[in-house]
N, C-alpha and C positions, 0 to 999 in steps of 0.2 A: 192611379197612385193614392199613398198609405197618406195617416196620418204626419209618421215619420218623415217625409218627404215633402212635408207644410211649414211643421215650425221648428225650430231647435230652439232648444230653456237659456237659460242664464249662464248654467248651472254647464251647461256640457258647454255657449262659448267661450267663457273662461278657458276652459283647460280646453278648446279647441290652440285661440291665442293663448295660450303658452306651450304648446307644441312645436314640434316640427314642421308641421303642414297649416300655419292657421291657416282662415280660411279671408275672400277677397273678405269686406266689409264695406258695407256703403252704407248711409247717413243721408236720409231722402227728406229733410226735414224743411215741409208744407204742409199750405193750412188756408183755404179758401180766404181772403183777403188780406194776406197779412207774406210781402210781399222781403220779408227779413230771414228768410228759414239759410244762407249763408252766414250774417251775421252770430246766430242761435249758434248755429255748428262751430263755429267762432268761439262762442262762449261755454261750451264746455259737450264736449262728444267720448263718445267711447276711445277708447287709443288707439289708433293707427286705422279709424275711420276712415276714408275715401265722401265729402259730400260732394252731393249727386243735385240738381238742379233739374225738380218735377218738369217744368213749362220751357227750358229749352233741352233736357238730354230726354228725355221722356214720355217728347210731347211734337207733334209736327203745332206751324203757324197755325192761327185759329181761324176758320172758312164758317162759313152758317153748313155748306155743307158735311162738313167734317167733323163741328164742333169745336166747342173750346182746347180742348185735348185729343186732338184727331193721336193715330197711332203714328211713329216717327220709321220716315224713310232707313230700310233697314240698312244703309251703307254709314248715316250721321250714328245711328245704335252702336250696329259695329265699332265702331274710329269711340265713339264715347267711353262702350262695354272696354276695348284694349289700355283708355286712358283712365277706365277705374282702373288695371292693371288683370283683369280676368284671365287669365290661362286659361286653357286644353282642359290641366291637369290642375283645377285648381274649386273646388267648393268654393261659395255666394251663398253671406247670411244679411237683409235686409236688415234697418231700421227706421222711424222713423218718434218720436214727438206725438204723436197723437192716434196709441191704439193701434200700428201701420196698417192708417184708413192709408196711407200715402204713401209707405213702402210698400204696398201689395201690388203699386203699380208700377212697377222697379221687377216684383216679382212675377209678375206677370209678367211682363219685354221681355223676360228672361230665358220663363220659361217658357213663351210665343217659341222664342228664337233658338232654341235647343239648348239651352244651358241646365243640363241635367242637376247638380245640387245646386239646386239654391233655395234659401229656407230664410223663414219670414221669423224674427227674435221674438219668442212671442213676453206678449207682455210690451214690449218696444223698451224705450231706454224708461221710463219709468219704474218697470222691472228690473232694470242697470240698476237704477238711482238705488228702490230700495232693499238693494243684496246688501247699499253698502258698499260697491266696487268704485275703484277710482277712474276720471274722466282729465279729462285733458282739454286746455284752450291754446282758441292758435289757431293758424291752419297750414298745417304740413307742407314741403316739397310731392310735387306731385312723384305717384308710386313710379315704379322698375314699369313701364307699357305691358298689357299681356298681348297674348298671339288666335287670343278665340277666333273663335269662325264662328259665326251668325248665321244658326240655320230657318227662317223662319216658315209658321207653318206647325206649332209641335200643339197648340190649343184651336181652339174652333171662336170664330168672328163672327159675325152677321152684322147686313148693314138694314136698315131701315122697312123694307119688305118683311129681310126678316123674323123682325123680332115684330110686324104685326104677323105671320105666321106663326107664328109657337106663342100668342100672349089670344091666339084665337085656338089650336088644338096642339099646344103646348102646355108649355110654362111660363112666363115672365115677369120674372120679380123686381121692384121697383125700389132699388135699395138708396132711396133718399130717406132724409127722416119723414116723416107721415104729413105732418104740413102741407110739405109742400107735393105731395102724392094726394092730397086730400086739390090744391089749388088753390089751400087760402095763403101763402106768401109765396113767391116768387122772385127771389134777390136778385137776380142776374141774369136769367137764359127768356126770351122772349116773352113765355107768355104761362102761364100755371095753366098745370093739371098732369094726368098723366098720362102715357098711350094708353088706349081706349082693349078693356081686356089683362093688361099687367095687376097684377096682385101685391102691395106692398107688402117689405120686406126691413126695415130701415137695415143701417147696417151697425149702428153701435147694438144692436138686440146680440150681435153674435160675439159680443163679448161679458168674460165676466165684470164683477168691482173692480176689482186691482189688474181689466183694465189687459188680459191673460185669455184668449178665444174658448168659450165653454169644451166643455168636452165634447167631444165625438159621436157619444151617445145621446147627449144636449141638446148639438144640433140636427144632428140626423132628427130626432123630436117636432124641432122649433121649425121647420121644411117640410115634413110630413105633412105639418100642422095648416102647412101652404099649397100646400099640391102637388108636391115633390114623391113621387118611387121610383125605385127599380126601372120600371119601363118610360118615365118620366120626358122627352127632350127644353132643356132647363135654360132659358134665358136668363140674363141678366144686362139691365142699364142701373146711372145710376143720373148724377145732370152734368158728368161728362166724360164718362167712363173710365174713371179713378178711383170709387169707391169701389166701383164694384168688381174691380180687380177682390178686392178684401172678398164681397161676399161671394166672389171665386173659391176662396182659399177659404170661406169657413164651409162651404160645398163642395169642397176635398176632404177637409178634416169628417165630413160624414160620409163622404161615398160617393157622394156624386160629381156624376161628371156637369160642367157648362156650360151656356158661350158668352160672350160678350159683345154686347152692343158698342161699338168707340164712342161712337158719338152719341150715343143716350136722347139723353132731353134737347141738351145741346142744340142737335143738329136736329132732333125732330119736331121741339117747335117751331127751328127758323123757319119749317117748310111751309104757308099756307094752308095744304096742300091736306097738313097732318093731322086730323082732327084731333082733339083735347079732350077729355073725361075728366071731371072734378067728383068729388065726394070720396065718400068712406068704400065704396063698392069697384069693383074691377071698372065694368060698365057706365 
């Protein structure tokens, strides 16, 4: 996976939207603790964008075993993707208003499901605004349905046992904020701490001050400092498997493939048989 396959710049998107073959544009307006994504979308979104509900369209219902955002059923995701207007011959660009930390979930799911031409808008909605480009308000009519057929299995996935194995014999990155990794706070999940052996790598550190991804060279240096190299097997988790997808996108920009643990800390910490480490060190 190359850098060019992961992101689209604002200038590129603007040109594509004016072209004869515009992409399907998905707005994944979501933030932890904020249930008003659809209202934020209605207040202002990139013209032509379709609203995507992360909780109901990009995840199955929560459970102790699956965590707060389990992967959606493939049939449900295909129905949603067709409802968004995705066709076999159309590219897809995804964005949010949170540095793409939510939008990356849609990017990862579609890549996992075999959609080859799906990218993140680098800098997300903030970059579009900063460029002085227009927004539209309201909720438009549904787009014509697409005919995409999803084929899950395109990106690697693991479970709690696999995450534990990666933490001991590979590299398991924890994409949550450092204070949650250390176990100092835990706002939503059953227990504080981290998977023993996991290395702290907060998702926010993938981004420059303007909300765009760091350069591939900077990202490669960042992840090399965490223990990544070309021979390392890498896994990523976060709280519920959402921002971990952003980390996987950043790793792809740096030239690394990584495995997602979808249940993440929300599933691990719900199992009393799973140990929890605290403090700044992996173990």
